[in-house]
N, CA, C and O atoms as a GROMACS GRO file, in nm:
protein
  572
    1MET      N    1   5.384   4.286  -7.180
    1MET     CA    2   5.526   4.307  -7.194
    1MET      C    3   5.589   4.174  -7.234
    1MET      O    4   5.563   4.071  -7.172
    2ASN      N    5   5.672   4.178  -7.337
    2ASN     CA    6   5.742   4.059  -7.386
    2ASN      C    7   5.892   4.086  -7.390
    2ASN      O    8   5.934   4.196  -7.424
    3TYR      N    9   5.971   3.987  -7.356
    3TYR     CA   10   6.116   3.999  -7.368
    3TYR      C   11   6.178   3.859  -7.370
    3TYR      O   12   6.113   3.761  -7.333
    4SER      N   13   6.304   3.853  -7.412
    4SER     CA   14   6.379   3.727  -7.415
    4SER      C   15   6.514   3.749  -7.347
    4SER      O   16   6.572   3.857  -7.354
    5VAL      N   17   6.562   3.644  -7.281
    5VAL     CA   18   6.692   3.647  -7.215
    5VAL      C   19   6.764   3.516  -7.247
    5VAL      O   20   6.702   3.409  -7.247
    6GLU      N   21   6.894   3.525  -7.275
    6GLU     CA   22   6.975   3.405  -7.302
    6GLU      C   23   7.090   3.398  -7.204
    6GLU      O   24   7.142   3.499  -7.158
    7MET      N   25   7.130   3.274  -7.172
    7MET     CA   26   7.245   3.253  -7.085
    7MET      C   27   7.308   3.119  -7.118
    7MET      O   28   7.238   3.020  -7.136
    8GLU      N   29   7.440   3.117  -7.125
    8GLU     CA   30   7.512   2.991  -7.142
    8GLU      C   31   7.545   2.934  -7.005
    8GLU      O   32   7.584   3.006  -6.913
    9ILE      N   33   7.527   2.802  -6.994
    9ILE     CA   34   7.555   2.732  -6.869
    9ILE      C   35   7.659   2.625  -6.898
    9ILE      O   36   7.648   2.552  -6.997
   10ASP      N   37   7.758   2.616  -6.814
   10ASP     CA   38   7.868   2.523  -6.833
   10ASP      C   39   7.831   2.384  -6.782
   10ASP      O   40   7.891   2.332  -6.688
   11LEU      N   41   7.729   2.326  -6.846
   11LEU     CA   42   7.679   2.195  -6.808
   11LEU      C   43   7.602   2.138  -6.925
   11LEU      O   44   7.543   2.212  -7.004
   12HIS      N   45   7.602   2.006  -6.938
   12HIS     CA   46   7.530   1.940  -7.048
   12HIS      C   47   7.380   1.968  -7.039
   12HIS      O   48   7.324   1.977  -6.930
   13ARG      N   49   7.316   1.980  -7.154
   13ARG     CA   50   7.174   2.014  -7.162
   13ARG      C   51   7.086   1.921  -7.078
   13ARG      O   52   6.998   1.969  -7.006
   14ASP      N   53   7.108   1.790  -7.084
   14ASP     CA   54   7.024   1.697  -7.008
   14ASP      C   55   7.028   1.726  -6.858
   14ASP      O   56   6.926   1.718  -6.790
   15ARG      N   57   7.147   1.759  -6.808
   15ARG     CA   58   7.162   1.787  -6.665
   15ARG      C   59   7.096   1.921  -6.628
   15ARG      O   60   7.033   1.932  -6.523
   16VAL      N   61   7.111   2.021  -6.714
   16VAL     CA   62   7.048   2.151  -6.691
   16VAL      C   63   6.896   2.133  -6.682
   16VAL      O   64   6.833   2.183  -6.589
   17VAL      N   65   6.839   2.062  -6.779
   17VAL     CA   66   6.693   2.042  -6.782
   17VAL      C   67   6.647   1.965  -6.658
   17VAL      O   68   6.546   2.000  -6.598
   18GLU      N   69   6.721   1.861  -6.621
   18GLU     CA   70   6.684   1.782  -6.503
   18GLU      C   71   6.682   1.869  -6.377
   18GLU      O   72   6.588   1.862  -6.298
   19MET      N   73   6.786   1.951  -6.360
   19MET     CA   74   6.793   2.035  -6.240
   19MET      C   75   6.687   2.144  -6.241
   19MET      O   76   6.631   2.177  -6.136
   20LEU      N   77   6.660   2.200  -6.356
   20LEU     CA   78   6.566   2.311  -6.366
   20LEU      C   79   6.420   2.268  -6.351
   20LEU      O   80   6.337   2.346  -6.305
   21THR      N   81   6.389   2.146  -6.389
   21THR     CA   82   6.249   2.100  -6.385
   21THR      C   83   6.216   2.026  -6.256
   21THR      O   84   6.108   1.969  -6.245
   22THR      N   85   6.307   2.027  -6.160
   22THR     CA   86   6.284   1.962  -6.031
   22THR      C   87   6.259   2.068  -5.924
   22THR      O   88   6.350   2.144  -5.890
   23HIS      N   89   6.138   2.073  -5.872
   23HIS     CA   90   6.106   2.172  -5.769
   23HIS      C   91   6.193   2.155  -5.645
   23HIS      O   92   6.221   2.253  -5.575
   24ASP      N   93   6.237   2.033  -5.616
   24ASP     CA   94   6.312   2.007  -5.494
   24ASP      C   95   6.445   2.083  -5.488
   24ASP      O   96   6.495   2.109  -5.379
   25THR      N   97   6.503   2.119  -5.602
   25THR     CA   98   6.630   2.193  -5.602
   25THR      C   99   6.608   2.344  -5.604
   25THR      O  100   6.703   2.420  -5.585
   26ARG      N  101   6.488   2.386  -5.626
   26ARG     CA  102   6.459   2.530  -5.644
   26ARG      C  103   6.499   2.613  -5.523
   26ARG      O  104   6.544   2.727  -5.539
   27ARG      N  105   6.483   2.559  -5.405
   27ARG     CA  106   6.515   2.631  -5.282
   27ARG      C  107   6.664   2.668  -5.278
   27ARG      O  108   6.703   2.766  -5.213
   28ARG      N  109   6.746   2.590  -5.347
   28ARG     CA  110   6.891   2.612  -5.344
   28ARG      C  111   6.937   2.725  -5.436
   28ARG      O  112   7.047   2.778  -5.418
   29TRP      N  113   6.854   2.763  -5.532
   29TRP     CA  114   6.899   2.865  -5.626
   29TRP      C  115   6.803   2.982  -5.644
   29TRP      O  116   6.844   3.087  -5.694
   30GLN      N  117   6.677   2.968  -5.606
   30GLN     CA  118   6.581   3.077  -5.627
   30GLN      C  119   6.554   3.149  -5.496
   30GLN      O  120   6.487   3.095  -5.407
   31PRO      N  121   6.605   3.271  -5.483
   31PRO     CA  122   6.583   3.348  -5.360
   31PRO      C  123   6.434   3.363  -5.329
   31PRO      O  124   6.354   3.393  -5.417
   32GLY      N  125   6.400   3.343  -5.202
   32GLY     CA  126   6.262   3.361  -5.158
   32GLY      C  127   6.173   3.240  -5.175
   32GLY      O  128   6.061   3.238  -5.123
   33PHE      N  129   6.220   3.136  -5.247
   33PHE     CA  130   6.135   3.019  -5.266
   33PHE      C  131   6.122   2.943  -5.135
   33PHE      O  132   6.222   2.907  -5.073
   34VAL      N  133   5.997   2.918  -5.093
   34VAL     CA  134   5.970   2.848  -4.967
   34VAL      C  135   5.933   2.703  -4.992
   34VAL      O  136   5.985   2.613  -4.925
   35GLY      N  137   5.845   2.678  -5.088
   35GLY     CA  138   5.804   2.540  -5.114
   35GLY      C  139   5.700   2.532  -5.223
   35GLY      O  140   5.659   2.632  -5.283
   36HIS      N  141   5.658   2.409  -5.247
   36HIS     CA  142   5.559   2.384  -5.352
   36HIS      C  143   5.462   2.276  -5.307
   36HIS      O  144   5.496   2.188  -5.229
   37VAL      N  145   5.338   2.285  -5.359
   37VAL     CA  146   5.235   2.187  -5.330
   37VAL      C  147   5.166   2.152  -5.462
   37VAL      O  148   5.104   2.239  -5.523
   38PRO      N  149   5.176   2.025  -5.507
   38PRO     CA  150   5.103   1.986  -5.628
   38PRO      C  151   4.953   2.002  -5.605
   38PRO      O  152   4.901   1.964  -5.500
   39LEU      N  153   4.884   2.058  -5.704
   39LEU     CA  154   4.740   2.081  -5.691
   39LEU      C  155   4.657   1.988  -5.777
   39LEU      O  156   4.558   1.932  -5.730
   40ASP      N  157   4.697   1.970  -5.902
   40ASP     CA  158   4.615   1.892  -5.994
   40ASP      C  159   4.705   1.830  -6.101
   40ASP      O  160   4.806   1.889  -6.140
   41GLY      N  161   4.669   1.711  -6.146
   41GLY     CA  162   4.745   1.643  -6.250
   41GLY      C  163   4.868   1.574  -6.194
   41GLY      O  164   4.900   1.586  -6.076
   42THR      N  165   4.936   1.502  -6.280
   42THR     CA  166   5.058   1.433  -6.242
   42THR      C  167   5.173   1.533  -6.250
   42THR      O  168   5.199   1.588  -6.356
   43PRO      N  169   5.244   1.557  -6.138
   43PRO     CA  170   5.352   1.655  -6.139
   43PRO      C  171   5.450   1.629  -6.254
   43PRO      O  172   5.488   1.515  -6.282
   44GLY      N  173   5.489   1.738  -6.321
   44GLY     CA  174   5.584   1.729  -6.429
   44GLY      C  175   5.524   1.702  -6.566
   44GLY      O  176   5.597   1.697  -6.665
   45THR      N  177   5.392   1.684  -6.573
   45THR     CA  178   5.328   1.655  -6.702
   45THR      C  179   5.245   1.776  -6.748
   45THR      O  180   5.207   1.861  -6.667
   46VAL      N  181   5.218   1.780  -6.877
   46VAL     CA  182   5.138   1.889  -6.932
   46VAL      C  183   5.002   1.894  -6.862
   46VAL      O  184   4.934   1.792  -6.848
   47GLY      N  185   4.964   2.014  -6.820
   47GLY     CA  186   4.837   2.034  -6.750
   47GLY      C  187   4.849   2.031  -6.598
   47GLY      O  188   4.757   2.075  -6.529
   48ALA      N  189   4.959   1.981  -6.545
   48ALA     CA  190   4.977   1.975  -6.399
   48ALA      C  191   4.988   2.116  -6.342
   48ALA      O  192   5.052   2.203  -6.401
   49THR      N  193   4.924   2.137  -6.227
   49THR     CA  194   4.934   2.266  -6.158
   49THR      C  195   4.997   2.247  -6.022
   49THR      O  196   4.977   2.146  -5.954
   50THR      N  197   5.074   2.347  -5.983
   50THR     CA  198   5.145   2.345  -5.855
   50THR      C  199   5.137   2.482  -5.793
   50THR      O  200   5.153   2.583  -5.861
   51GLN      N  201   5.112   2.487  -5.662
   51GLN     CA  202   5.118   2.614  -5.590
   51GLN      C  203   5.261   2.635  -5.543
   51GLN      O  204   5.316   2.551  -5.472
   52LEU      N  205   5.320   2.747  -5.582
   52LEU     CA  206   5.454   2.783  -5.538
   52LEU      C  207   5.442   2.891  -5.432
   52LEU      O  208   5.365   2.985  -5.448
   53THR      N  209   5.518   2.879  -5.325
   53THR     CA  210   5.515   2.977  -5.217
   53THR      C  211   5.650   3.046  -5.207
   53THR      O  212   5.755   2.982  -5.211
   54PHE      N  213   5.646   3.180  -5.196
   54PHE     CA  214   5.766   3.262  -5.185
   54PHE      C  215   5.754   3.353  -5.065
   54PHE      O  216   5.643   3.386  -5.022
   55GLN      N  217   5.868   3.395  -5.011
   55GLN     CA  218   5.870   3.495  -4.905
   55GLN      C  219   5.981   3.593  -4.938
   55GLN      O  220   6.098   3.556  -4.952
   56VAL      N  221   5.943   3.720  -4.951
   56VAL     CA  222   6.038   3.827  -4.975
   56VAL      C  223   6.020   3.927  -4.861
   56VAL      O  224   5.918   3.995  -4.854
   57GLY      N  225   6.118   3.934  -4.774
   57GLY     CA  226   6.105   4.017  -4.653
   57GLY      C  227   5.992   3.962  -4.569
   57GLY      O  228   5.990   3.843  -4.535
   58GLU      N  229   5.898   4.047  -4.534
   58GLU     CA  230   5.783   4.006  -4.454
   58GLU      C  231   5.667   3.955  -4.539
   58GLU      O  232   5.570   3.900  -4.487
   59GLN      N  233   5.676   3.974  -4.669
   59GLN     CA  234   5.568   3.937  -4.760
   59GLN      C  235   5.576   3.791  -4.804
   59GLN      O  236   5.678   3.749  -4.858
   60ARG      N  237   5.472   3.716  -4.781
   60ARG     CA  238   5.460   3.579  -4.831
   60ARG      C  239   5.354   3.581  -4.940
   60ARG      O  240   5.247   3.640  -4.921
   61PHE      N  241   5.383   3.518  -5.053
   61PHE     CA  242   5.285   3.516  -5.161
   61PHE      C  243   5.292   3.382  -5.235
   61PHE      O  244   5.388   3.306  -5.222
   62HIS      N  245   5.187   3.356  -5.312
   62HIS     CA  246   5.173   3.231  -5.384
   62HIS      C  247   5.158   3.258  -5.533
   62HIS      O  248   5.106   3.362  -5.575
   63MET      N  249   5.203   3.162  -5.610
   63MET     CA  250   5.181   3.163  -5.755
   63MET      C  251   5.132   3.024  -5.792
   63MET      O  252   5.166   2.925  -5.728
   64ILE      N  253   5.051   3.019  -5.895
   64ILE     CA  254   5.009   2.890  -5.950
   64ILE      C  255   5.087   2.867  -6.078
   64ILE      O  256   5.080   2.947  -6.172
   65GLU      N  257   5.159   2.758  -6.081
   65GLU     CA  258   5.237   2.720  -6.199
   65GLU      C  259   5.159   2.611  -6.274
   65GLU      O  260   5.114   2.514  -6.213
   66THR      N  261   5.145   2.626  -6.404
   66THR     CA  262   5.080   2.526  -6.488
   66THR      C  263   5.175   2.492  -6.602
   66THR      O  264   5.225   2.580  -6.671
   67ILE      N  265   5.199   2.363  -6.622
   67ILE     CA  266   5.284   2.320  -6.733
   67ILE      C  267   5.199   2.320  -6.860
   67ILE      O  268   5.099   2.248  -6.869
   68LEU      N  269   5.240   2.402  -6.956
   68LEU     CA  270   5.164   2.417  -7.081
   68LEU      C  271   5.217   2.328  -7.193
   68LEU      O  272   5.140   2.280  -7.276
   69ASP      N  273   5.348   2.307  -7.196
   69ASP     CA  274   5.410   2.227  -7.301
   69ASP      C  275   5.540   2.170  -7.246
   69ASP      O  276   5.609   2.233  -7.166
   70ARG      N  277   5.571   2.049  -7.291
   70ARG     CA  278   5.690   1.981  -7.241
   70ARG      C  279   5.749   1.898  -7.354
   70ARG      O  280   5.696   1.793  -7.389
   71ASP      N  281   5.858   1.947  -7.412
   71ASP     CA  282   5.928   1.879  -7.520
   71ASP      C  283   6.075   1.865  -7.480
   71ASP      O  284   6.165   1.917  -7.546
   72LEU      N  285   6.095   1.794  -7.370
   72LEU     CA  286   6.230   1.782  -7.313
   72LEU      C  287   6.314   1.687  -7.397
   72LEU      O  288   6.263   1.587  -7.448
   73PRO      N  289   6.443   1.715  -7.410
   73PRO     CA  290   6.518   1.822  -7.343
   73PRO      C  291   6.525   1.953  -7.421
   73PRO      O  292   6.602   2.042  -7.385
   74ARG      N  293   6.447   1.967  -7.525
   74ARG     CA  294   6.454   2.087  -7.609
   74ARG      C  295   6.385   2.209  -7.547
   74ARG      O  296   6.438   2.320  -7.553
   75SER      N  297   6.266   2.189  -7.488
   75SER     CA  298   6.193   2.306  -7.437
   75SER      C  299   6.084   2.264  -7.339
   75SER      O  300   6.042   2.148  -7.336
   76PHE      N  301   6.040   2.361  -7.262
   76PHE     CA  302   5.917   2.348  -7.184
   76PHE      C  303   5.860   2.487  -7.163
   76PHE      O  304   5.933   2.586  -7.158
   77THR      N  305   5.728   2.492  -7.150
   77THR     CA  306   5.657   2.619  -7.133
   77THR      C  307   5.567   2.608  -7.011
   77THR      O  308   5.495   2.510  -6.994
   78VAL      N  309   5.572   2.710  -6.926
   78VAL     CA  310   5.489   2.712  -6.806
   78VAL      C  311   5.423   2.849  -6.793
   78VAL      O  312   5.474   2.950  -6.843
   79SER      N  313   5.308   2.850  -6.725
   79SER     CA  314   5.246   2.978  -6.690
   79SER      C  315   5.254   2.995  -6.540
   79SER      O  316   5.253   2.898  -6.464
   80TYR      N  317   5.262   3.121  -6.499
   80TYR     CA  318   5.262   3.156  -6.357
   80TYR      C  319   5.156   3.263  -6.336
   80TYR      O  320   5.154   3.364  -6.406
   81VAL      N  321   5.068   3.240  -6.239
   81VAL     CA  322   4.961   3.336  -6.211
   81VAL      C  323   4.964   3.369  -6.062
   81VAL      O  324   4.966   3.281  -5.976
   82SER      N  325   4.963   3.499  -6.034
   82SER     CA  326   4.955   3.547  -5.896
   82SER      C  327   4.852   3.660  -5.891
   82SER      O  328   4.787   3.689  -5.992
   83MET      N  329   4.838   3.722  -5.776
   83MET     CA  330   4.742   3.832  -5.762
   83MET      C  331   4.780   3.952  -5.849
   83MET      O  332   4.693   4.027  -5.892
   84GLN      N  333   4.911   3.971  -5.874
   84GLN     CA  334   4.957   4.090  -5.944
   84GLN      C  335   5.003   4.065  -6.087
   84GLN      O  336   5.026   4.159  -6.162
   85SER      N  337   5.018   3.939  -6.125
   85SER     CA  338   5.071   3.914  -6.259
   85SER      C  339   5.029   3.778  -6.313
   85SER      O  340   4.988   3.688  -6.240
   86ALA      N  341   5.040   3.769  -6.444
   86ALA     CA  342   5.024   3.641  -6.514
   86ALA      C  343   5.133   3.640  -6.620
   86ALA      O  344   5.152   3.738  -6.693
   87SER      N  345   5.205   3.529  -6.629
   87SER     CA  346   5.313   3.524  -6.727
   87SER      C  347   5.321   3.384  -6.788
   87SER      O  348   5.279   3.284  -6.730
   88ILE      N  349   5.378   3.383  -6.907
   88ILE     CA  350   5.409   3.257  -6.975
   88ILE      C  351   5.558   3.260  -7.001
   88ILE      O  352   5.611   3.355  -7.058
   89SER      N  353   5.625   3.154  -6.959
   89SER     CA  354   5.770   3.143  -6.973
   89SER      C  355   5.801   3.023  -7.062
   89SER      O  356   5.777   2.908  -7.024
   90ARG      N  357   5.854   3.052  -7.182
   90ARG     CA  358   5.896   2.945  -7.273
   90ARG      C  359   6.046   2.932  -7.259
   90ARG      O  360   6.121   3.026  -7.285
   91ASN      N  361   6.090   2.813  -7.217
   91ASN     CA  362   6.230   2.784  -7.193
   91ASN      C  363   6.282   2.692  -7.301
   91ASN      O  364   6.226   2.584  -7.324
   92ARG      N  365   6.389   2.735  -7.369
   92ARG     CA  366   6.449   2.653  -7.475
   92ARG      C  367   6.594   2.623  -7.438
   92ARG      O  368   6.664   2.707  -7.381
   93PHE      N  369   6.638   2.502  -7.474
   93PHE     CA  370   6.772   2.457  -7.439
   93PHE      C  371   6.842   2.406  -7.564
   93PHE      O  372   6.791   2.318  -7.634
   94THR      N  373   6.960   2.462  -7.592
   94THR     CA  374   7.035   2.426  -7.711
   94THR      C  375   7.173   2.379  -7.670
   94THR      O  376   7.240   2.444  -7.590
   95ASP      N  377   7.216   2.265  -7.726
   95ASP     CA  378   7.353   2.218  -7.702
   95ASP      C  379   7.451   2.315  -7.764
   95ASP      O  380   7.432   2.361  -7.876
   96VAL      N  381   7.557   2.345  -7.689
   96VAL     CA  382   7.664   2.431  -7.737
   96VAL      C  383   7.793   2.349  -7.729
   96VAL      O  384   7.804   2.259  -7.646
   97ASP      N  385   7.889   2.379  -7.814
   97ASP     CA  386   8.016   2.306  -7.814
   97ASP      C  387   8.074   2.294  -7.674
   97ASP      O  388   8.061   2.384  -7.591
   98GLY      N  389   8.138   2.180  -7.649
   98GLY     CA  390   8.204   2.158  -7.522
   98GLY      C  391   8.113   2.116  -7.409
   98GLY      O  392   8.150   2.128  -7.293
   99GLY      N  393   7.993   2.067  -7.441
   99GLY     CA  394   7.902   2.020  -7.337
   99GLY      C  395   7.831   2.131  -7.262
   99GLY      O  396   7.781   2.109  -7.152
  100ARG      N  397   7.826   2.249  -7.320
  100ARG     CA  398   7.757   2.362  -7.258
  100ARG      C  399   7.614   2.370  -7.310
  100ARG      O  400   7.579   2.304  -7.408
  101THR      N  401   7.533   2.451  -7.245
  101THR     CA  402   7.392   2.466  -7.282
  101THR      C  403   7.359   2.614  -7.296
  101THR      O  404   7.394   2.696  -7.210
  102LEU      N  405   7.290   2.648  -7.404
  102LEU     CA  406   7.234   2.782  -7.419
  102LEU      C  407   7.089   2.774  -7.374
  102LEU      O  408   7.008   2.703  -7.433
  103TRP      N  409   7.056   2.848  -7.268
  103TRP     CA  410   6.921   2.852  -7.212
  103TRP      C  411   6.858   2.985  -7.254
  103TRP      O  412   6.910   3.092  -7.222
  104THR      N  413   6.747   2.977  -7.325
  104THR     CA  414   6.675   3.096  -7.370
  104THR      C  415   6.537   3.096  -7.306
  104THR      O  416   6.464   2.997  -7.310
  105VAL      N  417   6.502   3.210  -7.247
  105VAL     CA  418   6.370   3.228  -7.186
  105VAL      C  419   6.298   3.339  -7.263
  105VAL      O  420   6.347   3.451  -7.273
  106ASP      N  421   6.181   3.305  -7.315
  106ASP     CA  422   6.093   3.402  -7.380
  106ASP      C  423   5.976   3.426  -7.285
  106ASP      O  424   5.900   3.334  -7.255
  107MET      N  425   5.963   3.549  -7.237
  107MET     CA  426   5.860   3.583  -7.139
  107MET      C  427   5.750   3.668  -7.200
  107MET      O  428   5.776   3.759  -7.278
  108GLN      N  429   5.626   3.636  -7.164
  108GLN     CA  430   5.509   3.719  -7.192
  108GLN      C  431   5.446   3.747  -7.057
  108GLN      O  432   5.411   3.655  -6.983
  109MET      N  433   5.431   3.875  -7.026
  109MET     CA  434   5.377   3.911  -6.894
  109MET      C  435   5.260   4.006  -6.907
  109MET      O  436   5.258   4.096  -6.990
  110LYS      N  437   5.161   3.983  -6.820
  110LYS     CA  438   5.049   4.076  -6.802
  110LYS      C  439   5.052   4.115  -6.655
  110LYS      O  440   5.046   4.030  -6.566
  111LEU      N  441   5.061   4.245  -6.630
  111LEU     CA  442   5.081   4.294  -6.495
  111LEU      C  443   4.963   4.377  -6.449
  111LEU      O  444   4.891   4.438  -6.528
  112GLN      N  445   4.946   4.379  -6.315
  112GLN     CA  446   4.839   4.458  -6.254
  112GLN      C  447   4.896   4.536  -6.136
  112GLN      O  448   5.003   4.504  -6.085
  113GLY      N  449   4.824   4.635  -6.095
  113GLY     CA  450   4.858   4.708  -5.972
  113GLY      C  451   4.998   4.765  -5.973
  113GLY      O  452   5.042   4.825  -6.072
  114THR      N  453   5.068   4.747  -5.863
  114THR     CA  454   5.203   4.800  -5.844
  114THR      C  455   5.299   4.751  -5.951
  114THR      O  456   5.383   4.827  -5.999
  115TYR      N  457   5.287   4.623  -5.989
  115TYR     CA  458   5.377   4.567  -6.091
  115TYR      C  459   5.359   4.637  -6.225
  115TYR      O  460   5.456   4.661  -6.297
  116LYS      N  461   5.236   4.671  -6.258
  116LYS     CA  462   5.211   4.740  -6.385
  116LYS      C  463   5.276   4.880  -6.382
  116LYS      O  464   5.336   4.923  -6.481
  117LEU      N  465   5.263   4.948  -6.271
  117LEU     CA  466   5.325   5.079  -6.256
  117LEU      C  467   5.477   5.067  -6.266
  117LEU      O  468   5.541   5.148  -6.334
  118MET      N  469   5.534   4.968  -6.199
  118MET     CA  470   5.679   4.947  -6.206
  118MET      C  471   5.725   4.924  -6.350
  118MET      O  472   5.828   4.977  -6.392
  119SER      N  473   5.648   4.846  -6.426
  119SER     CA  474   5.688   4.816  -6.564
  119SER      C  475   5.685   4.941  -6.651
  119SER      O  476   5.764   4.953  -6.744
  120MET      N  477   5.594   5.033  -6.621
  120MET     CA  478   5.587   5.157  -6.698
  120MET      C  479   5.702   5.251  -6.663
  120MET      O  480   5.753   5.323  -6.749
  121LEU      N  481   5.743   5.249  -6.537
  121LEU     CA  482   5.851   5.338  -6.493
  121LEU      C  483   5.989   5.284  -6.529
  121LEU      O  484   6.080   5.361  -6.560
  122SER      N  485   6.004   5.154  -6.524
  122SER     CA  486   6.134   5.094  -6.550
  122SER      C  487   6.115   4.962  -6.625
  122SER      O  488   6.100   4.856  -6.564
  123LYS      N  489   6.115   4.970  -6.756
  123LYS     CA  490   6.085   4.853  -6.839
  123LYS      C  491   6.186   4.740  -6.822
  123LYS      O  492   6.154   4.624  -6.849
  124ASN      N  493   6.307   4.773  -6.778
  124ASN     CA  494   6.410   4.670  -6.767
  124ASN      C  495   6.409   4.596  -6.633
  124ASN      O  496   6.486   4.502  -6.615
  125THR      N  497   6.324   4.637  -6.539
  125THR     CA  498   6.321   4.575  -6.407
  125THR      C  499   6.292   4.426  -6.414
  125THR      O  500   6.362   4.346  -6.352
  126PHE      N  501   6.190   4.387  -6.489
  126PHE     CA  502   6.152   4.246  -6.494
  126PHE      C  503   6.252   4.163  -6.573
  126PHE      O  504   6.279   4.048  -6.538
  127ARG      N  505   6.307   4.220  -6.678
  127ARG     CA  506   6.412   4.152  -6.754
  127ARG      C  507   6.534   4.128  -6.664
  127ARG      O  508   6.592   4.019  -6.665
  128ALA      N  509   6.573   4.230  -6.588
  128ALA     CA  510   6.687   4.218  -6.497
  128ALA      C  511   6.661   4.111  -6.390
  128ALA      O  512   6.752   4.037  -6.352
  129GLN      N  513   6.538   4.103  -6.344
  129GLN     CA  514   6.503   4.002  -6.244
  129GLN      C  515   6.514   3.862  -6.305
  129GLN      O  516   6.564   3.770  -6.240
  130THR      N  517   6.469   3.846  -6.428
  130THR     CA  518   6.481   3.717  -6.496
  130THR      C  519   6.628   3.680  -6.515
  130THR      O  520   6.667   3.566  -6.491
  131GLU      N  521   6.709   3.778  -6.557
  131GLU     CA  522   6.853   3.753  -6.574
  131GLU      C  523   6.917   3.712  -6.442
  131GLU      O  524   7.002   3.623  -6.439
  132ALA      N  525   6.878   3.777  -6.333
  132ALA     CA  526   6.934   3.744  -6.201
  132ALA      C  527   6.896   3.603  -6.159
  132ALA      O  528   6.979   3.530  -6.103
  133LEU      N  529   6.772   3.562  -6.184
  133LEU     CA  530   6.730   3.425  -6.151
  133LEU      C  531   6.806   3.323  -6.235
  133LEU      O  532   6.847   3.218  -6.185
  134MET      N  533   6.823   3.355  -6.363
  134MET     CA  534   6.898   3.264  -6.451
  134MET      C  535   7.043   3.253  -6.405
  134MET      O  536   7.100   3.143  -6.405
  135ARG      N  537   7.104   3.364  -6.366
  135ARG     CA  538   7.242   3.363  -6.316
  135ARG      C  539   7.252   3.283  -6.188
  135ARG      O  540   7.347   3.206  -6.171
  136SER      N  541   7.156   3.299  -6.099
  136SER     CA  542   7.155   3.222  -5.974
  136SER      C  543   7.148   3.073  -6.003
  136SER      O  544   7.219   2.994  -5.940
  137PHE      N  545   7.063   3.034  -6.098
  137PHE     CA  546   7.055   2.893  -6.135
  137PHE      C  547   7.187   2.846  -6.196
  137PHE      O  548   7.238   2.740  -6.160
  138ALA      N  549   7.243   2.924  -6.289
  138ALA     CA  550   7.369   2.886  -6.354
  138ALA      C  551   7.481   2.869  -6.252
  138ALA      O  552   7.561   2.776  -6.263
  139ASP      N  553   7.488   2.956  -6.154
  139ASP     CA  554   7.590   2.945  -6.048
  139ASP      C  555   7.567   2.818  -5.967
  139ASP      O  556   7.662   2.746  -5.936
  140TYR      N  557   7.442   2.791  -5.932
  140TYR     CA  558   7.409   2.668  -5.858
  140TYR      C  559   7.445   2.544  -5.941
  140TYR      O  560   7.504   2.450  -5.888
  141ALA      N  561   7.411   2.543  -6.068
  141ALA     CA  562   7.435   2.427  -6.154
  141ALA      C  563   7.583   2.400  -6.173
  141ALA      O  564   7.624   2.285  -6.190
  142ALA      N  565   7.665   2.506  -6.169
  142ALA     CA  566   7.809   2.492  -6.190
  142ALA      C  567   7.882   2.433  -6.070
  142ALA      O  568   7.998   2.394  -6.082
  143ARG      N  569   7.818   2.427  -5.956
  143ARG     CA  570   7.884   2.373  -5.835
  143ARG      C  571   7.901   2.225  -5.841
  143ARG      O  572   7.955   2.165  -5.748
   0.00000   0.00000   0.00000
């Protein structure tokens, strides 16, 4: 499943990229985010892997994040792998008039189990979830 989502953020591109690429701020804007543990490589560099931990209700789960490409402040690409999914998220940042930023996310997802069934029943569920996360970040960044 592939899709793209765009959102304008009322903040300069350099600040958006700085806030978005820092795991330490993630807890403030991403619901369910518990923490992160660097696994391999220098954090923030291409090839670095990090274990991300989330808790949704009673369920705690982990994802492995790998930085695939980093061309800041223009773009960065990461992969996320969990028991139920594997995805690649390409994030692009474009300056917009007035010091605003257009953030575009291009997602490629491979789903298994329950997630695969959900995607067949409601194709917009994952897109809506991405939009909600982007909105949560934009609201946090605007404070």
